C-alpha positions as CSV (number, residue, x, y, z in Angstrom):
1,M,87.9,55.8,136.9
2,K,87.5,52.1,135.6
3,T,84.3,50.5,135.8
4,A,83.7,47.0,136.2
5,K,82.2,44.4,133.6
6,H,81.9,41.8,136.4
7,I,81.8,41.9,140.0
8,I,82.5,38.8,142.0
9,I,80.9,38.5,145.7
10,D,81.5,35.9,148.3
11,I,80.5,35.9,151.7
12,E,80.8,33.8,155.1
13,T,77.8,33.5,157.4
14,L,76.8,31.9,160.7
15,G,73.8,30.2,159.1
16,R,72.1,28.9,156.0
17,R,69.1,31.4,155.8
18,N,68.6,34.8,154.3
19,D,68.9,36.5,157.6
20,A,72.2,34.6,158.7
21,A,74.7,36.8,160.5
22,I,77.3,37.8,158.1
23,T,81.1,37.7,159.1
24,Q,82.8,38.7,156.0
25,V,82.3,40.0,152.4
26,G,84.9,39.4,149.8
27,I,84.2,41.7,146.5
28,I,86.5,41.7,143.4
29,P,85.4,44.2,140.6
30,T,87.0,43.1,137.4
31,D,87.2,44.2,133.4
32,E,85.6,42.2,130.7
33,N,88.6,39.6,130.5
34,F,88.1,39.2,134.5
35,N,91.4,41.1,135.3
36,A,90.9,42.3,138.9
37,L,90.6,46.1,139.2
38,D,90.4,46.0,143.1
39,Q,89.6,43.6,146.0
40,Y,88.0,44.0,149.4
41,L,87.7,41.7,152.4
42,I,85.3,43.3,154.6
43,Q,85.3,42.0,158.2
44,V,82.1,42.7,160.2
45,D,83.1,43.0,163.7
46,S,82.0,39.9,165.8
47,N,80.2,42.2,168.2
48,V,77.6,43.0,165.6
49,W,77.0,39.5,164.3
50,N,73.9,38.8,166.5
51,T,72.3,42.4,165.8
52,C,69.7,43.5,163.4
53,N,67.8,40.3,163.6
54,R,70.5,38.3,162.1
55,T,70.6,34.3,163.0
56,F,72.8,31.7,164.0
57,T,72.5,27.9,163.2
58,G,73.9,25.4,165.6
59,E,74.8,23.1,162.8
60,T,76.9,26.1,161.1
61,L,78.5,27.0,164.2
62,L,79.5,23.3,164.8
63,W,80.8,23.5,161.1
64,W,83.1,26.3,161.7
65,M,84.6,24.8,165.0
66,K,85.7,21.8,162.8
67,Q,87.5,24.3,160.3
68,T,91.1,25.3,160.4
69,N,90.4,28.9,160.5
70,T,87.8,31.1,162.0
71,P,85.0,33.6,160.7
72,V,87.5,36.4,161.7
73,S,90.0,37.2,159.3
74,N,93.4,38.5,160.4
75,F,94.1,40.4,157.3
76,P,90.9,42.3,156.3
77,T,91.0,45.2,153.9
78,Q,88.2,47.0,155.9
79,I,86.5,46.4,159.3
80,V,82.9,47.5,159.7
81,N,81.6,48.0,163.3
82,S,77.7,47.8,162.1
83,Y,75.7,46.1,159.4
84,K,74.7,49.6,158.4
85,D,78.4,50.3,157.9
86,L,78.5,47.2,155.7
87,V,75.5,48.1,153.6
88,E,77.1,51.7,153.1
89,K,80.7,50.1,152.1
90,L,78.7,47.8,149.6
91,N,77.2,50.7,148.1
92,Y,80.2,52.8,147.9
93,I,82.1,49.9,146.0
94,F,79.0,49.6,143.8
95,K,78.9,53.2,143.1
96,R,82.4,53.2,142.1
97,Y,82.4,50.3,139.9
98,N,78.9,49.1,139.0
99,T,77.2,50.3,135.7
100,E,74.0,49.1,134.2
101,N,76.1,46.4,132.0
102,S,78.1,44.9,134.8
103,I,77.4,41.3,135.8
104,V,77.3,40.5,139.5
105,W,78.6,36.9,140.1
106,T,78.2,34.6,143.1
107,K,78.6,30.8,143.8
108,G,74.9,29.9,144.6
109,T,72.0,32.6,145.3
110,M,72.4,32.6,149.0
111,D,75.1,35.3,149.3
112,L,73.0,37.9,147.4
113,F,69.9,36.8,149.3
114,C,71.7,37.6,152.5
115,L,73.0,40.9,151.4
116,K,69.6,41.8,149.8
117,D,68.0,40.9,153.4
118,L,70.2,43.2,155.2
119,C,69.7,46.0,152.7
120,E,65.8,45.5,153.1
121,Y,66.4,45.6,157.0
122,F,67.7,49.2,156.6
123,N,65.2,49.8,153.9
124,I,67.9,50.5,151.4
125,D,67.9,49.3,147.8
126,T,70.2,46.6,146.9
127,P,73.3,48.2,145.1
128,W,72.8,46.0,142.2
129,K,69.9,45.8,139.6
130,F,67.5,42.8,139.4
131,W,68.9,41.6,136.1
132,Q,72.6,41.8,137.0
133,P,73.1,38.6,139.1
134,R,74.7,35.3,137.8
135,D,75.4,32.0,139.4
136,I,78.5,30.3,138.9
137,R,77.0,26.8,139.7
138,T,74.5,27.5,136.7
139,A,77.4,28.2,134.6
140,K,79.3,25.1,135.6
141,E,76.1,23.1,134.7
142,I,75.6,24.6,131.3
143,I,79.4,24.6,130.4
144,K,80.2,20.8,130.5
145,D,83.7,21.2,130.1
146,W,84.1,23.5,133.0
147,K,87.7,23.7,134.4
148,T,87.5,24.0,138.0
149,I,90.3,25.6,140.4
150,E,91.2,23.6,143.5
151,N,90.3,25.7,146.5
152,N,92.0,25.4,149.7
153,N,88.8,25.8,151.5
154,S,90.0,28.5,153.4
155,H,86.5,29.9,154.0
156,N,87.8,33.5,153.8
157,A,85.2,35.5,151.7
158,L,88.1,37.3,149.6
159,N,89.9,33.9,148.8
160,D,86.8,32.2,147.9
161,A,86.0,35.1,145.7
162,L,89.4,34.9,144.2
163,T,89.0,31.2,143.3
164,E,85.8,31.8,141.9
165,L,87.3,34.8,139.7
166,E,90.0,32.3,138.5
167,E,87.5,30.0,137.6
168,L,85.2,32.4,135.6
169,K,88.6,33.7,133.9
170,I,89.6,30.2,132.6
171,N,86.2,29.2,131.4
172,L,84.6,32.5,130.1
173,S,87.3,35.0,129.3
174,K,87.3,36.2,125.6
175,K,90.6,34.3,124.2
């Protein structure tokens, strides 16, 4: 079984706090050259969004109403019927691909903070180690000639993760 050098994560939420309701999680494990090994779009059933002390914000709900799509994907690779199932699915994916040397990429820190908050709710360790997370926005600030990929702003966690993967690939892969 192949292990991942990089794991790219993107989530969609109904708020901007660490305890925001999570609607989708996109995960892409890759090799050292950012070639995808697999991809996941985990859709959280909408009946679950207001459980486990998850929060919504009015401004985020209004923002979603202005988007061309909704927080529910028509083509998820998996649907979870509880946040506990989501945490277990994350753990399964990380056990399959993660190593001590894997790097976990997100665009900003909120995505991992939301997932960490959910793990803590269930008293479960995060599936990544504290030294693994990296922020794509920080990399963009450091690398002055960072090449940006146009995103269609679908606000689909997997599509966003794929865009982030392409940016990482063109900017950081070994040539």
